[in-house]
N, C-alpha and C positions, 0 to 999 in steps of 0.2 A: 554745315553745308555752305559752300560758296559757289557762286555761279556768275558767269558773264553772259548776258543776253545781248547779242548783236542786233542791229536794226533788221538784219535778214531773219534772225530767229523770231523777232516780234512780228514780222510780216507773214510768217508761214500760215497762221490761222485766220487771217483777215477774210471776211466774207466779201465775195465779188458780186458785181451786178450780173445777173444771168446773161449768158451769151457765149460766143465762140472765143477761145483763147489759144494763143500759141504756147504749146507745152513741150517740155523736154522730160523724158523718162530718166529720173535721177537715181532710182533704186528699185530693185526687184527683190522681194523676199517671200518666204513661205512660212506658214505656221499650221500645225495640225488642228483639225476641227475639234472642238471641245466635246467632252463626254455626253453633254446634254443634246447634241445635235443628232438628227436622223441619219446623217451620212458619216458616222464615226469611221475613223481610219482614213478619211480623205484629207486633202490639203487645201487651204486657202492660198491662192496666188495673189500677192499684194503688189500693186504697181503704184509707186510714189512719183508724182510729177511735180514740176515747178513751172509757173508762168514765167517765160523768159523775156517778155517785151510788153510795153504798154503801161497803163495806169496801175495795174495790179501785179506788176513784175515782182517776183519773189514769193507770191502766194503758192502754197504747196498742197494741192488737192491730191487725193488718192482714190483708187478704186480697187476692188478685189473680186475675183471669180473663184468659185470652188471648182476643183479639178473634175468633179462629177457633172458640172454644168458649164464647161468652157465655151459652149456654143453661144452663151450670152455675151461673150467678148468679141463676137465676129466683126464688129465695126472697128475695134482696136487692132485686131489681127490684120484687117485690110488696110487700115491707116498706117500701120508699121511696114506695110508692103511685104509681109511674110508670104513666101511662095504658097500658092494655092493650086492644087491639082484637082481637076474636075471630077476625077474618080476617087482619089484617095482623100482629098480635102486638105486640111492643115496638119502639118506634123509639128507639134508643140512640145517643148521640153524646158526644164529648169535652165539648162545651159543656154538655150536659145534666148529666153527672156533675160538672163543675166548679161548676155552679149549685147542686147539692145540697150540695156541700162548702162553698161560700161561705155558704150559709144554715144550716150546721151541722145538717143533717137528722138526726133522731133515730130510732133503731130499737132493737129488742132483738136481741141476738146470742147464740148458743150457742157457748161457748168450751170446747174440750176440750184436753187435753194432746197436743201434737204432738211429733214428734221429727224434727230435720233430718237430711239425709243424712250430716252429720258427727257425729250422735249428740247434738246439743244440744236440750234441751227448749224448747218455745215455746208460746205461746197460739195455738191454731188455731181460727179462726172457721169453723164448719161449717154453720150454719143461721141464718136471720134471720126475724123477724116484725115486724109494725108495732109501734110503741112502745106503742100503746094496747091491744094484744092480750094475752091471758093464755096462758102456756105450756100447751100441749095443743091450742090452736087452730092452724090452719094458715092461711097466707096464701092467699087465693083469687085466681085469675087467670081 
């Protein structure tokens, strides 16, 4: 095996100080839920971001939502400015999410320190707002 790890590669997993960060959506992917899960047959929607400015530029947090519980992503949908209909709600799809990733959609994300089930610290994305919003404001739907 041979590998070249660029400085950008090495930066991806750095732990950041908890707070709001400017993020761009760099990749969207899906994976089926494992056989051990309650919601077999559903899909995990995975959003990979990258901090694009500041001291932690290059750090790459991610978040995921299961298609059976996409309501938990409401602050991300609002931050991405996905159209919201007061009667119908959000119309979400694989194609929509991939188009936002292809266009490197920008948002602000709040990152706190999470801990995996194996005890490893990670950057946990817990809230989003539009890139042009100021912390303290909330995304409106």
